N, C-alpha and C positions, 0 to 999 in steps of 0.2 A: 192756522195756515189756510189761505184761500188761493186756489188756482183754478183756472178755467181752461177748457180745451185739452188737447193732448200734448203732454210734455215729451220732448225727445228723450231717448234712453240716456243720453249723456248730459242732461240738464244739470247745472250746478246745484249743489246743496245750498239752500238759502240760509241755513243756520249760521254759517260763518259770518255772513253779512249782518244778521241780527245781533250777534255778539258784538260786532264792531259798533253798532248803533247804541249799544248799552253804554258806551264810553261817553255819550252825550249827557248822561245823568250827572247832576251836580253833587250827588251824594253817592257813597259806595252802595253797590248792590251785592248783597250777601245771600248765599243759598243756605239751605238747611244742612245740619251736620249729617254726614253719612250714617245710614242706618239700614238694617236688613230689609225693612218693609217699604223703603222708598228708593227708587232708582231715578237718577237725574237723566232726563231724556235728551239733554243738550238742545232743548227747544226753549227759546226765550222770546219774550214779546216786549215791545216798547210802543207806547202811544203818548202823544203830547198835544197840548194846546198852544197855538202860536198866534200872537197878534202883533200890532205895530210896535209894541214895547219889547217883544221877544217871547220867550217861552213863558206861559202862564201856569202850566202844570205839566207834569210828566209822570207816567206810570210804567214801571218795569215789572215783568213777571218771569218766573222760572217755573217750568213744568216738570212734574215728576210722575212716574208710574207708581201706583200704590199696589203692593203685593200683600194680599191678606194672608197668604201662606208662602213666605219668602223661601222656605226650605224646599218647596216643590212647586216651581212655577207652572207646571203643567196641571196642577190641581184646579178643577173647575171652579172652586171657590174664589179663585183669582179673577175670574171673568167679570166684566162690567154687566150691569143689567141694561141690555139694549133692546129697543123695539125691533120688530121683525124687519121693517124697511132698512134700518141702519145695519142690522146683522147681514141682510142679503147684499147690501152695497159693499160691505167689507169682504164678504166671501166671493163675490163676483170678480173674476180675473178678466180684464179686458183682452181683446185679441192682439193688442200692440204691446211692445216692450215698455217698461217703465224704469225710471232711474232707481237704483238700489235704495237711496234714502227715502223715496216715496213709498216703496214697498214696506220698508221698516215702519214708516209713519202710519200707514194703513193698518198694519198688524198691531201696532200699539193701541189702536182704537178699541180693541177687544177688552182692554183692561181699564180699570178706573184711573182717572187722572187727578192729580192734586196740583193746584196752582198757588204759588206763593207770590204775592204782589207787594211792591214797594211804591209808594206814591209821594210825590213832593209837589207843593203848590207855592 
């Protein structure tokens, strides 16, 4: 996700739009089976190449949070290895309100992420 500037507190959650864009895929996009160590973040990605003949390639991805100790999510072993700059940027709370989905997204950056991708050419 890339956003610049200050989002209003009521900015819409872009994840619903991303899911709709997945319907462009000419093949089914399947996620991983539910399991204790992985949590679907409802965050998907879609990229594609387009030329005068139409789509030349498409890639879809589904993102998951990886829990090293799924029985105790507060266990420090679950935290991602972050550099100091990234850690500070996550912990710094801006003086303006943020949309709830953005706060959730920033909090998830503390934990390792797993991305499953499907590509068609």
